[in-house]
C-alpha positions in Angstrom: -5.4 70.1 77.1 -3.0 72.5 75.2 -3.0 73.3 71.5 -0.2 71.0 70.6 -1.9 68.0 72.0 -5.1 68.8 70.1 -3.2 69.0 66.8 -1.5 65.7 67.4 -4.8 64.0 68.2 -6.4 65.5 65.1 -3.5 64.2 62.9 -3.8 60.7 64.1 -7.4 60.6 62.9 -6.8 60.8 59.1 -3.2 59.8 58.4 -3.3 56.4 56.5 -1.5 53.2 57.5 2.3 53.1 56.9 2.5 56.9 57.6 3.1 59.3 60.5 1.8 62.7 61.3 3.9 65.7 60.4 1.4 68.3 61.8 -2.2 68.9 61.8 -2.5 69.1 58.0 0.2 66.7 56.7 1.4 63.1 56.9 4.7 61.3 56.0 4.9 57.8 54.5 7.1 55.3 56.4 10.4 54.2 54.8 9.7 51.7 52.0 6.4 53.3 51.2 5.3 56.3 49.1 2.1 58.2 48.2 1.0 59.6 44.9 2.1 63.1 46.0 5.4 61.9 47.4 6.8 61.2 50.8 4.7 64.0 52.5 1.1 64.5 51.5 -1.9 66.6 52.8 -4.7 65.0 51.0 -6.7 62.7 53.4 -7.7 60.5 50.4 -4.1 59.4 49.6 -2.4 56.3 50.8 1.1 55.0 51.3 2.0 52.1 49.0 4.9 49.7 49.1 8.0 50.6 47.0 9.2 47.7 44.8 13.0 48.1 45.1 13.6 45.0 42.9 12.0 46.8 39.9 11.8 47.0 37.2 13.6 49.3 37.1 15.7 47.8 39.9 16.8 50.2 42.6 19.3 47.8 44.1 22.2 45.6 42.8 22.5 42.2 44.5 25.5 41.1 42.4 26.0 38.0 40.3 24.1 34.7 40.9 21.8 36.6 43.3 18.1 37.5 43.1 16.4 40.5 44.7 13.3 39.7 46.8 10.9 42.5 47.5 9.2 42.7 51.0 6.5 45.0 52.4 8.4 48.2 53.1 11.8 46.8 52.2 13.8 44.1 50.3 16.6 41.6 50.6 19.0 39.6 48.3 19.3 35.8 48.1 21.5 33.5 46.0 20.0 32.1 42.8 18.9 28.4 42.5 22.0 26.3 42.1 24.1 28.7 44.3 24.7 29.1 48.0 26.3 31.9 50.1 29.9 31.2 51.1 29.4 33.2 54.4 26.5 31.0 55.4 24.2 34.0 55.6 21.3 33.5 53.2 20.0 37.0 53.1 22.0 40.2 52.3 21.2 43.7 51.2 23.7 44.6 48.3 26.5 43.3 46.1 29.1 44.0 48.7 27.6 41.4 50.9 27.2 38.8 48.1 29.2 35.6 48.7 27.1 33.3 46.3 28.9 30.3 44.7 27.8 27.5 42.4 26.4 24.4 44.1 27.7 21.0 42.6 24.5 19.1 42.7 26.2 16.0 41.3 28.8 15.7 44.0 26.5 16.8 46.8 23.8 14.3 45.7 21.1 17.0 45.3 20.4 15.9 41.6 17.5 13.8 40.5 19.1 12.0 37.5 17.9 8.5 36.7 20.3 5.7 37.6 20.8 4.9 33.9 22.4 8.3 33.4 25.4 10.3 34.7 25.0 13.6 36.4 27.0 16.4 34.9 27.2 19.7 36.8 26.7 22.9 35.0 26.9 26.5 36.2 23.9 27.0 38.4 22.4 23.6 37.4 23.1 20.1 36.1 22.1 17.7 33.3 21.8 14.0 33.0 23.8 12.2 30.3 23.5 8.7 29.0 26.4 6.5 30.0 28.8 5.4 27.3 27.2 2.5 25.4 23.8 3.7 26.4 21.2 5.7 24.4 18.1 7.6 25.4 14.9 5.6 25.5 12.3 6.2 22.9 10.6 9.5 23.6 13.4 10.7 25.9 16.2 13.2 25.0 19.7 13.1 26.2 21.2 15.8 28.5 18.0 16.7 30.2 17.2 16.5 33.9 14.6 13.8 33.1 16.7 11.7 30.7 16.2 8.0 30.9 18.6 5.7 28.9 19.0 2.1 27.9 22.0 0.0 26.9 22.8 -0.2 23.1 21.7 -3.5 21.7 23.1 -5.3 18.7 20.7 -4.7 15.7 19.0 -7.6 14.1 20.9 -8.9 11.0 19.9 -12.2 9.4 20.8 -13.9 6.1 18.9 -12.9 3.0 16.0 -15.3 2.4 16.0 -17.9 -0.4 19.8 -18.1 -0.7 21.4 -21.5 -0.1 25.1 -21.0 0.6 27.4 -22.7 3.2 29.8 -19.7 3.2 27.0 -17.3 3.8 25.5 -19.5 6.6 28.9 -19.7 8.3 29.3 -15.9 8.1 25.9 -15.2 9.8 26.7 -17.8 12.5 29.7 -15.7 13.4 27.5 -12.6 13.4 25.1 -14.2 15.8 28.1 -15.0 18.1 29.0 -11.4 18.1 25.5 -10.4 18.9 25.3 -12.8 21.9 28.6 -11.6 23.3 28.0 -7.9 22.7 28.4 -5.6 25.6 28.8 -1.8 25.4 32.1 -2.1 27.3 33.5 -4.4 24.6 32.3 -2.5 21.6 35.8 -2.1 20.2 36.2 -5.9 20.0 32.7 -6.1 18.4 33.6 -3.6 15.6 36.9 -5.3 14.9 35.2 -8.7 14.7 32.6 -7.3 12.2 35.1 -6.1 9.7 37.3 -9.2 10.1 34.4 -11.5 9.4 33.4 -9.5 6.3 37.0 -9.6 5.1 37.2 -13.3 5.5 34.0 -13.9 3.6 35.1 -11.8 0.7 38.6 -13.4 0.6 37.2 -16.9 0.5 33.6 -16.6 -0.8 33.3 -20.3 -1.4 30.1 -21.3 -3.0 28.9 -17.7 -3.3 30.8 -17.4 -6.6 28.7 -20.3 -8.0 25.4 -18.5 -7.5 23.8 -16.8 -10.5 24.8 -13.2 -10.9 21.5 -11.9 -9.9 21.6 -13.8 -6.6 25.3 -12.8 -6.0 24.3 -9.1 -6.3 21.3 -9.7 -4.0 23.6 -11.2 -1.3 26.1 -8.4 -1.7 23.4 -5.8 -1.4 22.3 -7.4 1.9 25.9 -7.6 3.2 26.7 -4.0 2.4 23.6 -2.3 3.8 23.5 -4.8 6.8 27.0 -4.1 7.8 26.5 -0.3 7.5 23.4 -0.5 9.7 25.1 -2.5 12.4 28.1 -0.2 12.5 25.9 2.9 12.6 24.3 1.6 15.8 27.1 -0.1 17.8 29.5 2.8 17.0 27.5 5.0 19.4 29.0 3.0 22.2 32.6 4.0 21.2 34.5 6.7 23.0 34.5 10.1 21.5 37.2 11.0 19.0 38.7 9.5 15.8 39.1 5.7 15.5 40.6 3.4 12.9 40.0 -0.3 12.4 41.8 -2.6 9.9 41.3 -6.2 9.0 43.9 -8.7 7.9 42.2 -8.8 4.5 42.5 -5.1 3.8 39.2 -3.7 4.9 39.6 -0.3 6.5 37.1 1.5 8.8 37.6 5.1 9.8 35.2 6.5 12.5 34.7 9.7 14.4 32.4 9.9 17.3 31.7 13.6 18.0 29.6 15.5 20.4 27.4 18.2 18.9 29.7 21.0 17.6 30.3 23.3 14.8 33.4 21.5 13.4 33.5 20.0 10.0 34.7 16.4 9.8 37.3 14.9 7.4 38.0 11.2 7.3 41.2 10.1 5.4 42.2 6.6 4.3 44.9 5.3 2.1 42.9 5.7 -1.2 39.8 7.6 -0.2 38.9 10.8 1.6 35.5 12.1 2.7 34.7 15.6 3.9 31.4 16.6 5.6 30.1 19.9 7.0 28.9 20.1 10.6 25.3 20.8 9.6 25.3 17.5 7.6 26.6 15.6 10.6 24.2 17.0 13.2 21.2 17.6 11.0 19.2 14.8 12.6 18.5 16.8 15.8 19.8 13.9 17.9 21.4 15.3 21.1 23.6 12.2 21.5 27.0 11.7 20.0 27.3 11.9 16.2 29.0 9.0 14.4 30.6 9.5 11.0 32.0 6.4 9.3 33.9 5.6 6.1 34.4 1.9 5.3 36.6 0.7 2.4 35.9 -2.9 1.2 38.4 -4.3 -1.2 37.3 -7.6 -2.8 33.7 -6.4 -3.2 34.5 -5.5 -6.8 34.6 -9.2 -7.8 30.8 -9.3 -7.2 29.9 -5.8 -8.4 32.3 -5.1 -11.3 29.8 -6.4 -13.9 26.7 -4.9 -12.4 24.8 -2.7 -14.8 25.4 1.1 -14.9 22.4 3.4 -15.1 23.3 7.0 -16.1 21.0 9.9 -15.0 18.9 11.6 -17.8 21.3 14.5 -18.4 24.5 12.3 -18.6 22.7 9.8 -20.9 21.5 12.6 -23.2 24.9 14.2 -23.4 26.6 10.8 -24.1 24.2 10.1 -27.0 24.5 13.7 -28.3 28.2 13.3 -28.3 28.2 10.3 -30.6 25.1 11.4 -32.6 23.3 8.1 -32.5 26.4 5.9 -33.1 26.6 4.7 -29.4 26.2 0.9 -29.4 26.9 0.0 -25.7 28.8 1.3 -22.6 31.1 -1.0 -20.8 32.8 -0.1 -17.5 35.4 -1.1 -14.9 35.7 -0.2 -11.2 38.7 2.1 -10.5 38.3 2.3 -6.8 37.4 0.2 -3.8 33.8 -0.1 -2.9 33.2 2.2 0.1 30.4 2.7 2.5 29.8 6.2 4.0 27.3 6.7 6.8 26.4 9.0 9.7 24.2 8.6 12.7 21.1 9.9 10.9 19.6 7.3 8.6 17.7 9.9 6.5 20.5 10.9 4.1 18.6 11.0 0.8 18.8 14.8 0.5 21.6 16.3 2.5 21.7 20.0 3.2 25.2 20.3 1.9 26.9 17.8 -0.5 29.5 15.4 0.7 32.9 15.6 -1.0 34.8 12.4 -1.9 38.3 12.1 -3.3 39.1 8.7 -4.8 42.6 7.6 -5.8 43.0 5.1 -8.6 45.8 3.7 -10.8 44.2 3.8 -14.3 44.4 6.8 -16.6 41.2 7.2 -18.7 41.5 7.1 -22.5 39.9 9.3 -25.1 36.6 7.4 -25.1 36.6 6.6 -21.4 34.9 8.7 -18.8 35.1 8.6 -15.0 31.8 8.4 -13.1 31.0 8.7 -9.5 28.4 6.1 -8.8 26.4 4.7 -5.9 24.8 1.3 -5.3 21.1 1.4 -5.8 19.6 -1.8 -4.3 16.4 -1.5 -6.4 13.0 -3.2 -5.9 14.2 -6.8 -5.9 17.4 -6.2 -4.0 19.7 -7.2 -6.8 20.9 -3.6 -7.4 22.8 -1.6 -10.0 25.2 1.3 -10.2 23.6 4.7 -10.6 24.9 8.2 -11.0 21.9 10.2 -9.8 22.8 12.7 -7.1 26.6 12.3 -7.7 28.8 14.1 -10.1 32.5 14.5 -10.8 33.8 17.9 -10.1 37.4 17.4 -11.1 39.7 14.6 -12.4 43.4 14.0 -12.7 45.3 11.1 -14.1 45.0 9.1 -10.9 42.3 10.7 -8.8 38.7 11.9 -9.1 36.8 14.4 -6.8 33.1 13.9 -6.5 30.1 15.6 -4.8 27.1 13.6 -3.7 23.9 14.9 -2.2 23.2 11.6 -0.3 25.1 8.9 1.5 25.2 5.2 0.4 27.6 2.7 -1.0 30.0 4.5 -3.4 32.7 3.7 -6.0 34.4 5.3 -9.0 34.1 3.5 -12.3 35.4 4.2 -15.7 32.9 3.8 -18.6 34.2 2.9 -22.0 31.8 4.0 -24.8 31.7 1.4 -27.5 31.0 3.6 -30.5 30.3 2.6 -34.0 32.9 4.4 -36.2 31.3 7.2 -38.2 31.1 6.0 -41.8 33.4 8.3 -43.8 31.5 7.5 -47.0 28.3 9.0 -45.5 30.2 12.1 -44.5 31.6 12.5 -48.0 28.2 12.0 -49.5 26.6 14.5 -47.2 29.2 17.2 -48.0 29.3 16.6 -51.7 25.5 16.4 -51.9 25.0 19.6 -50.0 27.6 21.4 -52.0 25.9 20.3 -55.3 22.5 21.3 -53.8 23.8 24.7 -52.9 25.1 25.3 -56.5 21.8 24.0 -58.0 19.6 26.0 -55.6 21.5 29.2 -56.4 21.1 28.6 -60.1 17.4 27.7 -59.7 16.7 30.8 -57.6 18.4 33.0 -60.2 16.4 31.3 -62.9 13.1 31.8 -61.1 13.9 35.4 -60.4 15.2 36.4 -63.8 13.2 34.3 -66.3 10.1 36.5 -66.9 8.5 33.9 -69.2 7.9 31.4 -66.4 7.0 33.6 -63.5 3.7 32.7 -61.8 2.5 31.3 -58.5 4.3 28.0 -59.0 7.6 29.8 -59.7 7.1 31.9 -56.6 6.8 28.8 -54.5 9.8 27.2 -56.1 11.8 30.4 -55.5 11.0 30.6 -51.8 11.7 26.9 -51.2 15.1 27.3 -53.0 16.1 30.3 -51.0 15.2 28.7 -47.6 17.0 25.4 -48.5 20.0 27.3 -49.7 20.4 29.4 -46.5 19.7 26.3 -44.3 22.3 24.1 -46.1 24.8 26.9 -46.2 24.5 27.6 -42.4 24.6 23.8 -41.7 27.9 23.4 -43.7 29.6 26.4 -42.2 28.4 26.6 -38.6 26.8 23.4 -37.4 29.7 22.4 -35.2 30.8 25.8 -33.9 30.2 25.0 -30.3 33.0 27.2 -28.7 30.7 30.1 -27.9 27.5 28.8 -26.2 25.5 31.9 -27.0 26.5 32.0 -30.7 25.9 28.2 -30.9 22.3 28.7 -29.5 21.7 31.5 -32.1 22.9 29.2 -34.9 20.7 26.4 -33.6 17.7 28.7 -33.6 18.4 29.9 -37.1 18.8 26.3 -38.4 15.5 25.4 -36.6 13.7 28.3 -38.4 15.2 27.8 -41.8 14.6 24.1 -42.0 11.1 24.6 -40.7 10.5 27.3 -43.3 11.8 25.0 -46.0 9.4 22.3 -45.0 6.5 24.8 -44.8 7.2 25.8 -48.4 7.3 22.1 -49.3 3.8 21.9 -47.8 2.6 24.9 -49.8 4.1 23.2 -53.0 2.1 20.1 -52.2 -1.1 22.1 -51.4 -0.8 24.1 -54.7 -0.3 20.9 -56.7 -3.4 19.3 -55.0 -5.6 22.3 -55.4 -4.7 22.7 -59.1 -5.6 19.0 -59.7 -8.8 19.2 -57.7 -10.0 22.2 -59.7 -9.9 20.2 -62.9 -13.4 19.2 -62.1 -14.7 22.8 -62.0 -12.4 24.6 -64.4 -11.6 27.1 -61.7 -7.9 27.5 -61.8 -8.0 31.2 -61.1 -9.3 30.5 -57.5 -6.1 28.5 -56.8 -3.9 31.5 -57.7 -6.0 33.9 -55.6 -5.8 31.6 -52.5 -2.0 31.0 -52.9 -1.2 34.7 -53.4 -2.9 35.6 -50.1 -1.8 32.6 -48.0 1.7 31.6 -49.1 3.9 34.3 -47.5 2.1 34.5 -44.1 2.1 30.7 -43.8 5.5 30.1 -45.4 7.4 32.4 -43.0 4.9 33.0 -40.2 4.2 29.5 -39.0 7.9 28.5 -38.6 8.5 31.8 -36.7 5.7 31.0 -34.2 7.0 27.5 -33.6 10.6 28.7 -33.0 9.4 31.6 -30.8 7.4 29.2 -28.6 10.4 26.8 -28.4 12.8 29.6 -27.6 10.5 31.2 -25.0 9.8 27.9 -23.2 13.3 26.3 -23.1 16.0 28.7 -24.5 18.8 26.7 -22.8 18.1 23.6 -24.9 19.3 25.3 -28.1 22.8 24.0 -28.7 24.4 20.7 -27.5 27.9 20.0 -26.4 28.9 18.7 -29.8 26.6 20.6 -32.3 24.6 23.7 -32.8 21.2 22.0 -32.9 18.3 21.1 -30.7 18.9 19.3 -27.4 17.1 15.9 -27.0 16.2 16.6 -23.3 12.5 16.6 -22.4 11.5 15.9 -26.0 12.7 19.4 -27.2 13.6 18.0 -30.7 9.9 17.4 -31.3 9.6 21.1 -31.9 11.2 20.2 -35.2 10.4 16.6 -35.7 6.7 17.0 -35.0 6.0 19.6 -37.8 8.3 17.8 -40.2 6.6 14.4 -39.7 3.2 16.1 -40.2 4.3 17.9 -43.3 5.8 15.0 -45.2 2.7 12.9 -44.3 0.4 15.5 -45.6 2.5 16.0 -48.8 2.5 12.3 -49.4 -1.3 12.3 -49.3 -1.4 15.4 -51.6 0.9 13.7 -54.1 -1.0 10.4 -54.2 -4.3 12.3 -54.6 -2.9 14.4 -57.4 -1.7 11.3 -59.3 -5.1 9.7 -58.9 -6.9 12.8 -60.3 -4.4 13.0 -63.2 -4.7 9.3 -64.0 -8.5 9.6 -64.3 -8.2 12.7 -66.5 -5.6 11.3 -68.8 -7.6 8.1 -69.2 -10.5 10.2 -70.5 -8.4 11.5 -73.4 -8.4 9.8 -76.8 -5.9 7.1 -77.6 -3.6 9.4 -79.5 -3.1 11.5 -76.4 -3.0 8.7 -73.9 -0.1 7.1 -75.7 2.2 10.1 -75.6 5.8 9.4 -76.3 6.9 11.3 -73.2 5.0 9.2 -70.7 8.4 7.9 -69.3 9.4 11.5 -68.8 6.1 12.2 -67.1 6.7 9.3 -64.7 10.2 10.4 -63.9 9.2 13.9 -63.1 6.2 12.8 -61.1 8.5 10.6 -59.0 10.9 13.5 -58.6 8.1 15.4 -56.9 8.4 13.0 -54.0 11.9 14.2 -53.3 11.0 17.9 -53.8 8.0 17.7 -51.5 10.2 16.2 -48.7 8.3 12.9 -48.5 11.7 11.0 -48.5 12.5 12.4 -45.1 10.5 9.5 -43.7 13.6 7.3 -44.5 15.1 8.8 -41.3 12.5 7.1 -39.2 13.3 3.7 -40.9 16.9 3.7 -39.7 16.4 0.8 -37.3 17.2 -2.9 -37.3 19.3 -4.7 -39.9 18.3 -2.2 -42.7 19.5 0.8 -40.7 22.8 1.1 -42.7 21.0 0.9 -46.1 18.4 3.4 -45.0 21.1 5.8 -43.7 22.7 5.8 -47.2 19.3 6.3 -49.0 18.4 9.1 -46.6 21.7 10.9 -47.0 21.9 10.6 -50.8 18.3 11.6 -51.5 17.9 14.4 -49.1 21.3 16.0 -49.6 20.5 16.2 -53.3 17.1 17.8 -52.9 18.4 21.0 -54.4 19.6 19.1 -57.4 16.2 17.6 -58.0 14.6 21.1 -57.8 17.0 22.4 -60.4 16.7 19.3 -62.6 12.9 19.2 -62.7 12.0 22.9 -62.7 14.8 24.2 -64.8 16.8 21.7 -66.9 13.7 19.6 -67.9 11.6 22.6 -68.6 11.5 23.4 -72.3 10.9 27.1 -71.7 13.8 27.4 -69.3 16.2 25.6 -71.6 15.2 27.9 -74.4 15.7 30.9 -72.1 19.2 29.5 -71.2 20.0 29.3 -74.9 18.9 32.9 -75.4 21.1 34.1 -72.6 24.0 32.2 -73.9 23.5 33.6 -77.4 23.3 37.1 -76.0 26.5 36.6 -74.1 28.3 35.4 -77.2 26.7 38.1 -79.4 27.6 36.2 -82.6 24.3 36.5 -84.4 22.6 39.3 -86.1 19.2 40.6 -85.0 17.4 39.1 -88.0 19.0 35.7 -87.2 17.9 36.0 -83.6 14.3 36.6 -84.7 14.5 33.5 -87.0 15.9 31.4 -84.2 13.3 32.6 -81.8 10.5 31.7 -84.1 12.0 28.3 -84.7 12.4 27.9 -80.9 8.7 28.5 -80.3 7.7 25.9 -82.9 10.2 23.4 -81.6 9.0 24.0 -78.1 5.7 22.5 -79.0 7.5 19.6 -80.7 8.1 18.2 -77.2 4.7 16.7 -77.4 2.6 16.0 -80.4 -0.5 17.3 -78.7 -1.1 20.3 -76.6 -3.6 20.1 -73.7 -5.4 23.4 -72.9 -7.1 24.5 -69.7 -6.4 23.3 -66.2 -5.0 19.8 -67.2 -2.1 21.5 -68.9 -1.5 23.6 -65.8 -1.3 20.7 -63.4 1.0 18.7 -65.7 3.2 21.8 -65.9 3.3 21.9 -62.1 4.6 18.3 -62.2 7.2 19.5 -64.7 5.9 17.1 -67.3 4.4 19.5 -69.9 6.1 22.5 -71.5 4.5 25.9 -71.6 4.0 26.3 -75.4 3.5 29.8 -76.8 1.5 30.4 -79.9 3.8 30.8 -82.9 3.6 34.0 -85.1 0.7 33.8 -87.5 -1.5 31.7 -85.2 -4.4 32.8 -83.1 -6.7 31.3 -80.4 -10.3 30.7 -81.0 -12.2 33.3 -79.0 -15.7 32.9 -77.6 -16.7 30.0 -79.7 -15.4 31.5 -83.0 -13.0 29.6 -85.2 -9.8 30.6 -87.1 -7.8 28.1 -89.1 -4.0 28.0 -88.8 -2.2 30.2 -91.3 0.8 27.9 -91.2 0.6 24.1 -90.5 3.3 22.9 -88.1 4.6 19.4 -88.0 1.9 17.1 -86.6 0.8 20.1 -84.5 -2.5 19.1 -82.9 -4.7 20.9 -80.4 -7.2 19.4 -77.9 -10.6 21.1 -77.4 -12.3 20.6 -74.1 -16.1 21.0 -73.9 -17.4 21.5 -70.3 -20.9 20.4 -69.6 -22.1 22.4 -66.6 -25.0 20.1 -65.7 -23.1 16.9 -65.9 -19.9 18.3 -64.7 -18.0 16.4 -67.4 -15.2 17.3 -69.7 -15.3 16.1 -73.4 -12.1 16.3 -75.4 -11.7 16.1 -79.2 -8.8 16.8 -81.6 -9.1 19.9 -83.7 -6.6 21.8 -85.7 -7.5 25.2 -84.3 -6.5 27.0 -81.1 -9.2 28.2 -78.8 -10.1 29.1 -75.1 -12.8 27.3 -73.1 -15.3 29.5 -71.2 -18.3 28.5 -69.1 -20.7 30.9 -70.9 -19.6 30.1 -74.5 -18.8 26.4 -74.9 -16.8 25.7 -78.0 -18.0 23.7 -80.9 -15.7 20.8 -81.7 -14.6 20.0 -85.2 -12.6 16.9 -85.9 -10.0 16.6 -88.6 
């Protein structure tokens, strides 16, 4: 055997399958196979593996509608499912040999569609569609290979229970006839018969008009929603495209049956137009035809015209804000036909995109008439009412209205006439005159408290701050309350008014607190503690508390500052209670303070001797004490009493008393104060400059003596201070030549004034009682040195 034969025999021993020997040390993989080292390899441990020509990545191109099939050591191309080769050869190697074409499974009978469906060929496949007038069975979907359908059936529609009416019975007998004769092939006749029967019933309602209004609305609600439901179902059997039906009585039905698409739908009738977006129409996910319907029902207004109207919260609030509590009632008339708008999907409560309606009408709204887009809410008992929730008017013209609605239902356009009580011009005049007088008096009072050194104390400081806050609040109210042109400016004005009036009431509360504490301290002769407390608390409370309330209100709902008609707080969501709450609390507390103070003073005055208890100025004391009710804001409770038959009288009382609050402050604290009147005289005399300095001194002395002539007795200690807070007792200074009794000593008067008497109070620490006697000396009571009394 030669060397060549030996090498060949050795090669055959180690070359792996799917390879051939190259020489004694190398092997070559067969076509369609490859080793790790490549086509030729020398490692006896390597093997030849199949090459996947079909990929990925694909090494061959079979062409369109063809699939690559890998084989051991090779490949071939075949037509994809739903295609077949035109040449008849089922296997080919590349695109140039590709003759694949679509197979029509429907015409060739290769489909598996149920006999309730129609086969529709598609490129490379097919689908099974429900026949016209048929719908997929429950649990099945249309346009699938496994779709199973059933014929559309007439939905159940029966007469509303408990209603006895021959006309209604005849109508539902005709509906039952349509039900029995219904076939999907005759759906056009069925739809025409439905609207004709409804028109005939509305044209000749017969004994329906004799039913009570509640029963009439109950029947009409059933008719409207029943007809809508039947049309929604049977219209699926209609051929695709737009359709219009008319009855001899004027009912008009516009329908469009549409396969799923991305086209918006617009339905136009003689007096109504409806526009829907494609996502609204096909949002149900139903693969069947989409039905959109618009039904106009003239004659339905005779049953629904007087149905109640319910405005949504925002419209109702705006309406009452506009008329500022003068709204008595709202009457309305229907401007358009009653329409029904429906689509295939029953769930239309919250549409993805609002539906647009354009209504034509022949009535031009007046100045107190507003157009509303409304829908029919059937309610719990089925009687129904008109409602505006979810619908709003986007634009109006003299004879048309455009509305947007976020749901579909029974719609109409009505015009509401607001029956408004005319604003009383007398109240307006009283308000402006009273506020102007208050502004003048508050300005004079503030200047008096600020410039008159003789009366400056804690009480005067409280009066001054109250006067300033009321002055600024009234001034802003008169000049800017109705400046609603700029919303931002109006909100700022409303916030400022909120703060100023709250600050005014807070200072009224401090006035009442000071009065109460002064009266309470009569029992302990500790008047200085009242001053210390008020000095520390009055400014932080008077200006800080209102600032906190306004800050919280503005931070929580800033958009509720300012209304469409005034720069004040909006009534929505109880926002006004950010003002009314503190005000009601303050005048309630002040009323309690006032009554408690009167009770304490009554018990103290009754303990005085008969000469003092029968003062000649008790009438003045009563008047000034009553005036404190007005100054402390207690009369604002009259605003709550403006209800019922007495509302008009209470409105007058409220307006007169509270607009003159500044006048009461000036009257009580300035004009009826002996010291202030004397100070006014001094200022007038200084302005005139007609007297000499010596004459001024004489007049001043006489003034001081006359100042005490206001009362024939002077009360010392805390009692005098409380009565002075009420404005009922003058602050008398000691005339020249007279001194006070200090630390239990006694000095007689150097000059005896007319019936000038002084009361001495002896405080018993153990019994906590106050003994009073008449003496003719002036003294000061102290706890450590009680004074000895000496009667005349």
